[in-house]
C-alpha positions in Angstrom: -18.5 -2.7 -27.1 -20.6 -2.3 -23.9 -23.3 0.4 -23.4 -22.7 0.3 -19.7 -22.2 3.6 -18.0 -19.7 4.1 -15.2 -21.0 3.8 -11.7 -21.1 7.0 -9.7 -18.9 7.1 -6.6 -21.0 8.4 -3.7 -18.3 8.4 -1.1 -14.6 8.9 -1.5 -12.2 6.6 0.4 -10.5 8.0 3.4 -6.7 7.8 3.5 -6.0 9.8 6.6 -4.1 12.4 4.6 -6.1 15.6 4.5 -4.7 16.8 1.1 -5.3 13.4 -0.6 -8.7 13.0 1.0 -9.8 16.4 -0.3 -8.8 15.7 -3.8 -10.5 12.3 -3.7 -13.7 13.9 -2.5 -13.5 16.4 -5.3 -13.1 13.5 -7.8 -16.0 11.7 -6.3 -18.2 14.8 -6.6 -17.8 15.1 -10.3 -20.7 13.6 -12.2 -20.0 10.3 -14.0 -21.0 11.8 -17.3 -18.6 14.8 -17.0 -15.5 13.3 -18.7 -13.6 16.6 -18.8 -14.4 17.2 -15.1 -13.3 13.6 -14.2 -10.1 14.0 -16.1 -9.2 17.3 -14.5 -10.0 16.0 -11.0 -8.1 12.8 -11.7 -5.1 14.8 -12.8 -5.3 16.8 -9.5 -5.4 13.6 -7.5 -2.3 12.4 -9.4 -0.4 15.7 -8.7 -1.3 15.5 -5.1 -0.2 11.9 -4.8 3.1 12.6 -6.6 3.7 15.6 -4.2 3.1 13.4 -1.2 5.4 10.7 -2.5 8.0 13.3 -3.3 7.8 14.5 0.3 8.7 11.0 1.5 12.0 11.0 -0.5 13.2 13.7 2.0 
């Protein structure tokens, strides 16, 4: 098992979609050692992505 800690993301990637970019920024803003915060933000990113993909199904 490794003792390495996860690297902190300092800048979220830009997708060009305002809703997705906002959730990615929120995820990037959560400290690396805040697992609960990371999980919650990651779940929000997933919900947002699913919503956007659902919109494509028309």
